[in-house]
KEDREN-131346 format. One record per residue (C-alpha): residue in three letters; residue number from 1; x, y, z. Coordinates in nm, 3 decimals, always signed. Example, Ala and Ser with C-alpha at 12.3 -4.5 7.8 and 13.67 -1.06 7.14 Angstrom:
2
REC res   n      c1      c2      c3
REC ALA   1  +1.230  -0.450  +0.780
REC SER   2  +1.367  -0.106  +0.714
This chain:
327
REC res   n      c1      c2      c3
REC MET   1  +0.015  +0.041  -0.023
REC ASN   2  +0.155  +0.337  -0.137
REC THR   3  +0.100  +0.707  +0.057
REC GLN   4  -0.121  +0.810  -0.246
REC TYR   5  -0.354  +0.499  -0.227
REC SER   6  -0.413  +0.583  +0.173
REC LEU   7  -0.472  +0.923  +0.047
REC LEU   8  -0.760  +0.885  -0.193
REC GLY   9  -0.898  +0.633  -0.003
REC SER  10  -0.936  +0.923  +0.280
REC PHE  11  -1.171  +1.067  +0.004
REC ALA  12  -1.334  +0.750  -0.067
REC PRO  13  -1.679  +0.920  +0.061
REC ILE  14  -1.682  +1.199  -0.115
REC ILE  15  -1.556  +1.021  -0.461
REC ALA  16  -1.863  +0.797  -0.425
REC LEU  17  -2.079  +1.166  -0.347
REC VAL  18  -1.856  +1.324  -0.644
REC VAL  19  -1.953  +1.025  -0.922
REC THR  20  -2.334  +0.936  -0.822
REC LEU  21  -2.414  +1.273  -0.820
REC LEU  22  -2.265  +1.262  -1.146
REC LEU  23  -2.402  +0.953  -1.291
REC THR  24  -2.770  +1.045  -1.225
REC ARG  25  -2.713  +1.393  -1.401
REC LEU  26  -2.613  +1.180  -1.680
REC MET  27  -2.852  +0.852  -1.655
REC LEU  28  -3.153  +1.193  -1.656
REC GLY  29  -3.004  +1.344  -1.990
REC SER  30  -3.006  +1.013  -2.173
REC THR  31  -3.263  +0.872  -2.345
REC LEU  32  -3.129  +0.474  -2.263
REC PHE  33  -3.169  +0.534  -1.934
REC SER  34  -3.505  +0.754  -1.979
REC LYS  35  -3.691  +0.471  -2.078
REC ILE  36  -3.635  +0.295  -1.733
REC GLN  37  -4.009  +0.467  -1.559
REC ASP  38  -4.161  +0.380  -1.291
REC ILE  39  -4.502  +0.401  -1.382
REC PRO  40  -4.812  +0.503  -1.110
REC ASN  41  -5.060  +0.241  -1.058
REC ALA  42  -5.316  +0.147  -0.782
REC ARG  43  -5.046  +0.110  -0.533
REC SER  44  -4.874  +0.370  -0.597
REC LEU  45  -4.766  +0.691  -0.387
REC HIS  46  -4.682  +0.892  -0.688
REC GLU  47  -4.905  +1.051  -0.967
REC ARG  48  -4.678  +1.086  -1.260
REC PRO  49  -4.375  +0.891  -1.417
REC VAL  50  -4.051  +0.914  -1.254
REC PRO  51  -3.722  +0.734  -1.384
REC ARG  52  -3.582  +0.451  -1.134
REC ILE  53  -3.244  +0.461  -1.239
REC GLY  54  -3.103  +0.649  -0.892
REC GLY  55  -3.038  +0.329  -0.709
REC LEU  56  -2.821  +0.260  -1.054
REC ALA  57  -2.631  +0.567  -1.028
REC LEU  58  -2.534  +0.481  -0.645
REC MET  59  -2.433  +0.121  -0.661
REC LEU  60  -2.170  +0.257  -0.943
REC GLY  61  -2.081  +0.539  -0.755
REC MET  62  -2.052  +0.329  -0.450
REC LEU  63  -1.849  +0.041  -0.593
REC THR  64  -1.591  +0.333  -0.762
REC ALA  65  -1.516  +0.488  -0.407
REC TRP  66  -1.477  +0.139  -0.250
REC HIS  67  -1.167  +0.078  -0.534
REC PHE  68  -0.990  +0.320  -0.325
REC LEU  69  -0.988  +0.211  +0.042
REC ALA  70  -0.659  -0.008  +0.114
REC ASN  71  -0.799  -0.242  +0.275
REC PRO  72  -1.167  -0.272  +0.061
REC ALA  73  -1.447  -0.476  +0.153
REC THR  74  -1.460  -0.920  +0.111
REC GLN  75  -1.440  -1.033  -0.284
REC TRP  76  -1.825  -1.217  -0.202
REC LEU  77  -1.921  -0.850  -0.056
REC TYR  78  -1.830  -0.704  -0.399
REC ALA  79  -1.961  -0.987  -0.586
REC GLY  80  -2.326  -1.035  -0.431
REC VAL  81  -2.387  -0.632  -0.471
REC ILE  82  -2.268  -0.648  -0.857
REC VAL  83  -2.510  -0.960  -0.881
REC LEU  84  -2.850  -0.811  -0.697
REC MET  85  -2.767  -0.503  -0.840
REC LEU  86  -2.778  -0.647  -1.267
REC LEU  87  -3.083  -0.909  -1.113
REC SER  88  -3.284  -0.617  -0.985
REC LEU  89  -3.177  -0.369  -1.302
REC ILE  90  -3.342  -0.657  -1.563
REC ASP  91  -3.632  -0.686  -1.290
REC ASP  92  -3.623  -0.290  -1.293
REC LEU  93  -3.654  -0.321  -1.689
REC ASN  94  -3.916  -0.681  -1.723
REC ASP  95  -4.047  -0.754  -1.378
REC LEU  96  -3.876  -1.099  -1.323
REC PRO  97  -4.094  -1.358  -1.135
REC ALA  98  -4.067  -1.341  -0.767
REC LYS  99  -3.929  -1.693  -0.796
REC TRP 100  -3.633  -1.617  -0.988
REC ARG 101  -3.618  -1.312  -0.800
REC LEU 102  -3.598  -1.508  -0.488
REC LEU 103  -3.366  -1.801  -0.558
REC GLY 104  -3.063  -1.524  -0.683
REC HIS 105  -3.136  -1.326  -0.335
REC LEU 106  -3.035  -1.646  -0.184
REC VAL 107  -2.749  -1.804  -0.379
REC VAL 108  -2.584  -1.459  -0.323
REC ALA 109  -2.709  -1.493  +0.052
REC ILE 110  -2.545  -1.811  +0.096
REC GLY 111  -2.226  -1.730  -0.082
REC PHE 112  -2.191  -1.474  +0.139
REC VAL 113  -2.218  -1.633  +0.467
REC GLY 114  -2.016  -1.911  +0.326
REC LEU 115  -1.708  -1.768  +0.225
REC ASP 116  -1.702  -1.432  +0.422
REC LEU 117  -1.816  -1.530  +0.726
REC GLY 118  -1.640  -1.828  +0.723
REC PRO 119  -1.685  -2.172  +0.897
REC LEU 120  -2.004  -2.140  +1.119
REC PRO 121  -2.214  -2.356  +1.340
REC ILE 122  -2.487  -2.537  +1.081
REC TYR 123  -2.795  -2.319  +1.264
REC PHE 124  -2.601  -2.044  +1.302
REC ALA 125  -2.570  -2.019  +0.911
REC VAL 126  -2.891  -2.078  +0.833
REC LEU 127  -3.020  -1.880  +1.056
REC PHE 128  -2.757  -1.585  +0.883
REC VAL 129  -2.845  -1.652  +0.542
REC LEU 130  -3.226  -1.639  +0.607
REC GLY 131  -3.130  -1.308  +0.773
REC VAL 132  -2.960  -1.194  +0.481
REC VAL 133  -3.254  -1.259  +0.259
REC TRP 134  -3.523  -1.129  +0.437
REC MET 135  -3.283  -0.785  +0.500
REC THR 136  -3.204  -0.791  +0.104
REC ASN 137  -3.641  -0.822  +0.032
REC LEU 138  -3.674  -0.607  +0.364
REC TYR 139  -3.509  -0.289  +0.210
REC ASN 140  -3.687  -0.266  -0.097
REC LEU 141  -4.066  -0.302  +0.061
REC MET 142  -3.958  -0.002  +0.220
REC ASP 143  -3.867  +0.176  -0.103
REC GLY 144  -4.165  +0.323  -0.147
REC ALA 145  -4.177  +0.720  -0.056
REC ASN 146  -3.954  +1.013  -0.169
REC GLY 147  -3.643  +1.017  +0.098
REC LEU 148  -3.737  +0.721  +0.287
REC ALA 149  -3.473  +0.426  +0.140
REC GLY 150  -3.223  +0.691  +0.071
REC GLY 151  -3.268  +0.871  +0.385
REC MET 152  -3.215  +0.599  +0.647
REC ALA 153  -2.940  +0.404  +0.430
REC ALA 154  -2.754  +0.718  +0.511
REC ILE 155  -2.829  +0.698  +0.881
REC GLY 156  -2.783  +0.337  +0.885
REC PHE 157  -2.440  +0.315  +0.746
REC GLY 158  -2.332  +0.613  +0.926
REC PHE 159  -2.358  +0.466  +1.293
REC TYR 160  -2.202  +0.158  +1.135
REC ALA 161  -1.897  +0.424  +1.077
REC LEU 162  -1.962  +0.535  +1.374
REC ALA 163  -1.911  +0.249  +1.562
REC ALA 164  -1.637  +0.123  +1.392
REC VAL 165  -1.467  +0.461  +1.432
REC LEU 166  -1.496  +0.441  +1.809
REC GLN 167  -1.313  +0.045  +1.811
REC GLY 168  -1.081  +0.174  +1.562
REC ASP 169  -1.144  +0.005  +1.237
REC LEU 170  -1.116  +0.325  +1.056
REC ASN 171  -1.148  +0.136  +0.729
REC PHE 172  -1.457  -0.060  +0.791
REC ALA 173  -1.570  +0.298  +0.873
REC LEU 174  -1.445  +0.468  +0.557
REC MET 175  -1.663  +0.146  +0.376
REC ASN 176  -1.940  +0.242  +0.533
REC LEU 177  -1.915  +0.610  +0.510
REC VAL 178  -1.912  +0.553  +0.121
REC ILE 179  -2.242  +0.443  +0.128
REC VAL 180  -2.326  +0.721  +0.305
REC GLY 181  -2.177  +0.973  +0.071
REC SER 182  -2.371  +0.749  -0.214
REC SER 183  -2.697  +0.783  -0.063
REC LEU 184  -2.670  +1.124  +0.039
REC ALA 185  -2.569  +1.192  -0.352
REC PHE 186  -2.921  +0.989  -0.452
REC LEU 187  -3.113  +1.222  -0.197
REC ALA 188  -3.009  +1.544  -0.432
REC PHE 189  -3.247  +1.424  -0.664
REC ASN 190  -3.501  +1.197  -0.436
REC PHE 191  -3.594  +1.393  -0.142
REC GLY 192  -3.923  +1.608  -0.129
REC LYS 193  -4.057  +1.597  -0.469
REC ALA 194  -3.831  +1.301  -0.621
REC LYS 195  -3.689  +1.362  -1.007
REC VAL 196  -3.591  +0.988  -0.959
REC PHE 197  -3.641  +0.671  -0.828
REC MET 198  -3.393  +0.416  -0.641
REC GLY 199  -3.513  +0.133  -0.787
REC ASP 200  -3.487  -0.246  -0.697
REC ALA 201  -3.086  -0.191  -0.864
REC GLY 202  -3.081  +0.055  -0.568
REC SER 203  -3.308  -0.097  -0.274
REC ILE 204  -3.199  -0.480  -0.312
REC PRO 205  -2.870  -0.456  -0.302
REC LEU 206  -2.907  -0.171  +0.018
REC GLY 207  -3.087  -0.460  +0.174
REC PHE 208  -2.823  -0.691  +0.101
REC LEU 209  -2.540  -0.472  +0.232
REC ALA 210  -2.727  -0.361  +0.542
REC ALA 211  -2.737  -0.770  +0.672
REC ALA 212  -2.396  -0.860  +0.543
REC ILE 213  -2.198  -0.560  +0.725
REC GLY 214  -2.346  -0.586  +1.010
REC LEU 215  -2.295  -0.956  +1.038
REC LEU 216  -1.940  -0.859  +0.901
REC GLY 217  -1.898  -0.597  +1.169
REC TRP 218  -2.006  -0.828  +1.462
REC GLN 219  -1.759  -1.122  +1.320
REC ARG 220  -1.483  -0.822  +1.354
REC GLY 221  -1.596  -0.768  +1.707
REC LEU 222  -1.700  -0.428  +1.623
REC TRP 223  -2.052  -0.496  +1.733
REC PRO 224  -2.290  -0.765  +1.913
REC LEU 225  -2.498  -0.896  +1.655
REC TRP 226  -2.861  -0.692  +1.794
REC PHE 227  -2.645  -0.401  +1.708
REC PRO 228  -2.758  -0.377  +1.354
REC VAL 229  -3.115  -0.514  +1.415
REC VAL 230  -3.130  -0.223  +1.634
REC ILE 231  -3.017  +0.035  +1.403
REC PHE 232  -3.215  -0.050  +1.131
REC SER 233  -3.509  -0.128  +1.372
REC SER 234  -3.745  +0.126  +1.181
REC PHE 235  -3.731  -0.091  +0.856
REC VAL 236  -3.719  -0.452  +1.043
REC LEU 237  -4.066  -0.329  +1.227
REC ASP 238  -4.299  -0.156  +0.997
REC ALA 239  -4.171  -0.457  +0.701
REC THR 240  -4.246  -0.739  +0.957
REC VAL 241  -4.583  -0.647  +1.127
REC THR 242  -4.757  -0.532  +0.781
REC LEU 243  -4.646  -0.873  +0.640
REC LEU 244  -4.716  -1.079  +0.950
REC LYS 245  -5.077  -0.891  +0.939
REC ARG 246  -5.119  -0.974  +0.559
REC PHE 247  -5.027  -1.316  +0.590
REC LEU 248  -5.296  -1.401  +0.907
REC ARG 249  -5.528  -1.206  +0.719
REC GLY 250  -5.467  -1.499  +0.436
REC GLU 251  -5.347  -1.197  +0.210
REC ARG 252  -5.069  -1.318  -0.070
REC VAL 253  -4.760  -1.111  +0.115
REC TRP 254  -4.549  -1.100  -0.183
REC GLU 255  -4.773  -0.864  -0.380
REC ALA 256  -4.739  -0.527  -0.380
REC HIS 257  -4.929  -0.305  -0.141
REC ARG 258  -4.977  -0.019  +0.061
REC GLU 259  -5.041  -0.097  +0.340
REC HIS 260  -4.677  -0.029  +0.562
REC TYR 261  -4.710  +0.262  +0.809
REC TYR 262  -4.503  +0.496  +0.640
REC GLN 263  -4.770  +0.428  +0.318
REC ARG 264  -5.062  +0.473  +0.560
REC LEU 265  -4.894  +0.748  +0.685
REC ILE 266  -4.910  +1.004  +0.334
REC GLN 267  -5.256  +0.827  +0.269
REC MET 268  -5.379  +1.024  +0.564
REC GLY 269  -5.262  +1.326  +0.418
REC VAL 270  -4.879  +1.308  +0.567
REC SER 271  -4.633  +1.445  +0.309
REC HIS 272  -4.340  +1.240  +0.166
REC LYS 273  -4.121  +1.467  +0.287
REC THR 274  -4.268  +1.487  +0.665
REC THR 275  -4.310  +1.134  +0.632
REC ALA 276  -3.902  +1.078  +0.589
REC LEU 277  -3.810  +1.290  +0.871
REC ILE 278  -4.073  +1.109  +1.103
REC GLU 279  -3.851  +0.869  +0.977
REC TYR 280  -3.497  +0.986  +0.937
REC GLY 281  -3.598  +1.067  +1.347
REC LEU 282  -3.737  +0.763  +1.453
REC MET 283  -3.390  +0.606  +1.248
REC ILE 284  -3.158  +0.857  +1.474
REC THR 285  -3.330  +0.753  +1.804
REC SER 286  -3.235  +0.365  +1.751
REC GLY 287  -2.911  +0.430  +1.649
REC LEU 288  -2.833  +0.648  +1.946
REC ILE 289  -2.996  +0.433  +2.157
REC ALA 290  -2.778  +0.138  +2.010
REC MET 291  -2.480  +0.293  +2.055
REC VAL 292  -2.520  +0.396  +2.416
REC ALA 293  -2.610  +0.048  +2.483
REC LEU 294  -2.283  -0.112  +2.282
REC HIS 295  -2.054  -0.230  +2.540
REC ARG 296  -2.309  -0.217  +2.840
REC ALA 297  -2.375  -0.522  +3.048
REC LEU 298  -2.654  -0.754  +2.957
REC PRO 299  -2.921  -0.639  +3.129
REC GLU 300  -2.846  -0.280  +3.057
REC VAL 301  -2.931  -0.359  +2.689
REC VAL 302  -3.230  -0.571  +2.708
REC PHE 303  -3.359  -0.244  +2.885
REC LEU 304  -3.281  +0.024  +2.641
REC VAL 305  -3.362  -0.224  +2.318
REC SER 306  -3.707  -0.215  +2.469
REC ILE 307  -3.707  +0.132  +2.529
REC CYS 308  -3.648  +0.128  +2.171
REC LEU 309  -3.923  -0.146  +2.090
REC LEU 310  -4.212  +0.018  +2.300
REC ILE 311  -4.166  +0.324  +2.172
REC LYS 312  -4.214  +0.191  +1.726
REC LEU 313  -4.463  +0.008  +1.886
REC SER 314  -4.634  +0.252  +2.063
REC LEU 315  -4.631  +0.453  +1.768
REC MET 316  -4.759  +0.184  +1.517
REC ARG 317  -5.036  +0.157  +1.738
REC HIS 318  -5.109  +0.505  +1.674
REC VAL 319  -5.106  +0.470  +1.326
REC ASP 320  -5.317  +0.190  +1.364
REC LEU 321  -5.598  +0.400  +1.535
REC ARG 322  -5.580  +0.702  +1.322
REC TRP 323  -5.581  +0.459  +1.018
REC LYS 324  -5.922  +0.316  +1.166
REC GLN 325  -6.039  +0.657  +1.185
REC HIS 326  -5.975  +0.762  +0.844
REC GLU 327  -6.126  +0.494  +0.662
């Protein structure tokens, strides 16, 4: 490793931000990429066609900046992101059947757990594979409102970076800050009145990274297993509770719908921008609670995480009651 390479690595988050900004501008002005549109339907929260190429620019900006890190991401993390990005881009263009998408997500998760996390007891390996697949899809489910997925990526990976810095793993922190930089660049086009959507090519790999980097941080001894779950608990709770309710009603949980809590807020008249800011506040609260609980004794961790859980469940219950009145 030479000095220049290290210096470039320290600027990797800025490189990610600039490359993502430039690519998004270029793609929005291209007739080729302008054909990738999100067309409004009965389940949409928007009223006009919007290009959904923001996630592709985000991923390319991130992968470009990762190249400058002195000790970059593991090989399978690179490969997994690229495979998911390409698979999801095909889905953005042609609507792949759910079974083929899920198969691709499963293959990537198995490859990551088997190759990057090393030998594990079988029950841990199965649990981790299922967790990675769930988070991969969960992030996609929560990408339905302007500013939501991009902003929460910036916050979530920002807390990963902060925890890594406090543990002295600066390169791992930079790897996460690269994602923050790309996410902030995407938000410049997506927050408020969106000029571009993320699309599956961005949300699917981001979900994978939220789970995979969370597990890599655990493997490196930077945080316990509960830490990533609490960081992204706003997404985890909303998606899990919503799909569980749909499953118990006998509905097809894999079909698109407008029943997530953030979707109901918007349907009740809350703006996209305000909804995103509410979700940011919840995620920052989760992150701060997770940081305070980090390296505390188990009883303190249980107490703090329980407070976080109760706050969010109470707010979800409040939305449920308001929704009944709205109907």
